C-alpha positions as CSV (number, residue, x, y, z in Angstrom):
1,X,93.6,58.8,89.5
2,X,95.8,58.8,92.4
3,X,98.6,60.8,90.9
4,X,97.7,64.1,92.7
5,X,97.7,65.9,95.8
6,X,96.0,69.0,97.1
7,X,97.6,71.4,99.5
8,X,95.5,73.8,101.4
9,X,97.2,76.7,103.0
10,X,95.5,77.6,106.4
11,X,96.8,79.9,109.4
12,X,96.5,77.8,112.5
13,X,94.3,80.6,114.1
14,X,91.7,80.4,111.6
15,X,89.5,77.6,112.6
16,X,86.3,78.8,110.8
17,X,88.0,78.8,107.5
18,X,89.5,75.3,108.0
19,X,86.0,73.7,109.0
20,X,84.5,75.2,105.9
21,X,86.7,74.1,103.5
22,X,87.3,71.0,105.1
23,X,83.3,70.5,104.2
24,X,83.7,71.4,100.8
25,X,86.6,68.9,100.2
26,X,84.7,66.1,102.0
27,X,81.5,66.8,99.8
28,X,84.1,66.3,96.8
29,X,85.5,63.0,98.4
30,X,89.0,64.9,98.5
31,X,89.7,65.1,102.0
32,X,92.2,62.2,101.9
33,X,94.1,63.9,99.1
34,X,94.7,66.8,101.0
35,X,97.5,68.2,103.3
36,X,96.6,71.3,105.3
37,X,99.7,73.3,105.4
38,X,100.3,75.7,108.5
39,X,100.7,78.8,106.6
40,X,103.7,81.3,107.7
41,X,102.1,84.1,109.6
42,X,103.5,87.5,109.7
43,X,104.9,86.7,113.3
44,X,106.9,84.1,111.7
45,X,108.7,86.3,109.5
46,X,111.9,88.3,110.8
47,X,115.6,88.7,109.4
48,X,116.6,85.1,111.3
49,X,113.7,83.4,109.3
50,X,114.9,84.9,105.7
51,X,118.4,84.2,106.3
52,X,117.6,80.4,107.4
53,X,115.4,80.0,104.3
54,X,117.8,81.9,102.0
55,X,115.0,84.3,101.3
56,X,115.1,87.8,100.1
57,X,112.5,90.6,99.1
58,X,112.1,92.2,95.5
59,X,113.5,95.4,95.8
60,X,111.5,97.2,93.1
61,X,107.8,96.8,93.8
62,X,107.5,100.7,94.4
63,X,106.3,102.1,91.1
64,X,104.3,105.2,91.2
65,X,103.6,105.1,87.6
66,X,100.8,102.3,88.0
67,X,97.8,103.5,90.2
68,X,97.7,100.4,92.4
69,X,98.0,100.7,96.4
70,X,100.6,97.7,96.4
71,X,102.9,99.6,93.8
72,X,103.1,102.5,96.2
73,X,105.3,100.8,98.8
74,X,107.6,97.9,99.2
75,X,106.8,94.2,99.7
76,X,104.8,93.7,103.1
77,X,105.2,91.0,105.6
78,X,101.9,89.4,104.8
79,X,102.8,88.8,101.2
80,X,106.0,87.3,102.3
81,X,104.2,84.8,104.5
82,X,101.6,84.0,101.3
83,X,104.6,83.6,99.1
84,X,106.5,81.6,101.5
85,X,103.6,79.2,102.3
86,X,102.8,78.3,98.7
87,X,106.8,77.9,98.1
88,X,107.0,75.4,100.9
89,X,103.8,73.4,99.1
90,X,105.7,73.6,96.0
91,X,108.7,72.3,97.6
92,X,107.2,69.5,98.9
93,X,105.2,68.5,95.8
94,X,108.7,68.8,94.0
95,X,110.3,66.4,96.3
96,X,107.2,63.8,95.8
97,X,106.1,61.1,93.7
98,X,103.2,63.1,92.5
99,X,102.5,64.1,89.1
100,X,100.2,66.9,89.7
101,X,99.1,69.1,92.6
102,X,96.2,71.6,93.5
103,X,97.2,74.4,95.6
104,X,94.5,76.5,97.5
105,X,93.9,78.9,100.1
106,X,91.3,78.6,103.0
107,X,88.8,81.0,101.6
108,X,88.5,79.2,98.3
109,X,84.8,78.3,97.4
110,X,83.1,76.2,94.6
111,X,79.3,75.7,94.4
112,X,78.6,72.6,93.0
113,X,79.2,69.3,94.7
114,X,81.9,67.3,93.2
115,X,83.1,70.1,90.8
116,X,86.6,70.4,92.0
117,X,87.1,66.5,91.7
118,X,85.9,66.2,88.2
119,X,88.0,69.2,87.2
120,X,90.9,67.9,88.6
121,X,90.4,64.7,86.9
122,X,89.5,66.3,83.5
123,X,92.8,68.3,83.4
124,X,94.9,65.3,84.3
125,X,93.3,63.5,81.1
126,X,93.6,66.7,79.2
127,X,97.5,67.1,80.0
128,X,98.4,63.6,79.0
129,X,97.1,64.4,75.6
130,X,99.0,67.7,75.6
131,X,101.9,67.6,78.2
132,X,103.1,71.2,77.2
133,X,100.8,72.9,79.7
134,X,102.4,73.6,83.0
135,X,99.6,75.1,85.4
136,X,95.8,75.6,85.3
137,X,93.9,78.4,87.0
138,X,90.7,77.1,88.8
139,X,89.7,80.4,89.5
140,X,91.4,84.0,89.4
141,X,90.4,87.7,88.9
142,X,91.4,90.2,86.0
143,X,93.2,93.2,87.3
144,X,91.7,96.3,87.2
145,X,94.7,97.9,85.4
146,X,95.1,95.1,83.0
147,X,95.5,96.3,79.3
148,X,92.9,95.5,76.6
149,X,95.3,93.2,75.3
150,X,95.7,91.1,78.5
151,X,91.9,91.0,78.5
152,X,91.6,89.4,75.0
153,X,92.6,86.1,75.9
154,X,92.9,83.4,73.1
155,X,90.9,80.1,73.3
156,X,93.4,77.0,74.1
157,X,90.5,74.4,73.8
158,X,87.1,73.9,74.1
159,X,87.5,74.1,77.9
160,X,90.3,76.6,78.4
161,X,91.9,79.8,77.7
162,X,95.6,80.6,77.6
163,X,95.7,82.6,80.6
164,X,97.1,86.2,80.4
165,X,97.5,88.6,83.5
166,X,95.9,87.2,86.6
167,X,95.5,87.8,90.3
168,X,94.5,85.7,93.1
169,X,95.9,82.2,93.9
170,X,93.0,80.9,95.9
171,X,92.9,77.6,93.4
172,X,95.1,76.3,91.0
173,X,97.0,73.1,89.7
174,X,100.3,72.7,88.8
175,X,102.0,69.6,86.8
176,X,105.5,68.3,87.9
177,X,107.3,70.0,85.0
178,X,105.6,73.1,86.2
179,X,106.8,73.1,89.6
180,X,110.5,72.2,88.3
181,X,110.3,75.4,86.1
182,X,109.3,77.8,89.0
183,X,111.5,76.1,91.4
184,X,114.6,76.5,89.0
185,X,114.1,80.4,89.3
186,X,114.8,80.3,92.9
187,X,111.5,82.8,93.5
188,X,111.9,83.2,97.0
189,X,115.1,85.3,96.7
190,X,112.8,87.9,95.3
191,X,109.7,87.5,97.0
192,X,106.9,89.6,95.9
193,X,103.2,89.7,95.7
194,X,102.4,85.9,94.7
195,X,99.9,86.8,91.9
196,X,102.6,89.1,90.4
197,X,105.5,86.4,90.5
198,X,103.4,83.6,88.9
199,X,102.0,86.3,86.3
200,X,105.7,87.5,85.5
201,X,106.5,83.7,85.0
202,X,104.1,83.4,82.0
203,X,103.9,86.8,80.7
204,X,106.5,88.7,78.7
205,X,104.8,92.2,79.1
206,X,104.0,92.7,82.6
207,X,102.7,96.2,83.0
208,X,105.6,96.8,85.8
209,X,108.9,96.7,83.9
210,X,110.9,95.5,87.0
211,X,108.5,92.6,87.7
212,X,108.6,91.7,84.0
213,X,112.5,91.4,84.3
214,X,112.5,89.5,87.6
215,X,111.7,85.9,86.3
216,X,111.9,84.3,82.9
217,X,108.5,83.8,81.2
218,X,108.7,80.2,80.9
219,X,105.5,78.6,82.1
220,X,102.4,77.5,79.8
221,X,99.3,78.4,81.9
222,X,95.5,78.1,80.8
223,X,92.7,78.7,82.6
224,X,89.2,77.5,83.0
225,X,86.5,79.6,81.0
226,X,83.7,80.8,82.7
227,X,80.4,78.9,83.1
228,X,77.7,80.1,80.7
229,X,75.8,82.0,83.8
230,X,78.9,83.9,84.4
231,X,80.2,84.6,80.9
232,X,79.4,88.2,81.0
233,X,81.6,88.5,84.3
234,X,85.0,89.7,82.8
235,X,86.5,90.2,86.3
236,X,86.0,87.0,88.4
237,X,86.9,83.9,86.2
238,X,86.7,80.4,86.6
239,X,84.5,78.4,88.9
240,X,86.4,78.9,92.1
241,X,85.9,82.1,94.0
242,X,87.4,83.5,97.4
243,X,84.6,83.9,100.1
244,X,84.4,85.8,103.3
245,X,82.1,83.9,105.8
246,X,81.0,84.8,109.4
247,X,83.8,84.3,111.5
248,X,86.5,84.5,108.9
249,X,89.0,87.5,109.7
250,X,91.0,89.6,107.2
251,X,94.4,87.9,105.9
252,X,97.8,89.1,107.3
253,X,98.4,90.7,104.0
254,X,95.7,93.4,104.6
255,X,97.0,94.2,108.1
256,X,101.0,94.1,107.4
257,X,103.8,96.5,107.4
258,X,106.2,96.7,104.9
259,X,109.3,94.4,105.5
260,X,112.4,96.0,106.6
261,X,115.7,94.6,107.1
């Protein structure tokens, strides 16, 4: 199965992160399938960058009714960089001849050798039988403010759940149809935290009403069920997780100021 590509978003300064994930990819015989994308860092982002690329920021992130720190401010520069990095990877996939692509960040981790490769191949086989699915989460977290309804996800198959409100974009997979749906909405004209952007494209009852209205809910998204050993963990979902090993620094998102035009 050679009709997929892997994009790994990596800040150039993050050498430790890159070496760590390179080892994981090599263990799964996926290194030749992988492109390391030079992530957009906070120093790259200014008014000229935004205008050149036709980007804008979502103006209504501030929402004091929801008790989350990122709703108490506007979109910050690190969030723009994260979303832009994934966007440029989406764009490359959109213009490619590949049918599928995996998008990961350099803090992504999976435990079992060969697991990621086997899960990619299994999803491709699944999608050939059910081409209605647009996206698969290999790993995610459930937001602390998710409602009971959002937590009661329905089985989609023996392997997958029909995804509801989800955070984290450290490892997910898109079909070509899925990326076409995303790109058709010109997402970076309303740059916002990436996990909110994607969630708003597959749920029609996002708790933040303005985010709910920002994009059309058009994606059909599934997520891998927890392994049996993790079945009681209702927050960290899937088999891919974020890690913070020695030598890895905090992301730009955690150290950024709100973007001001």
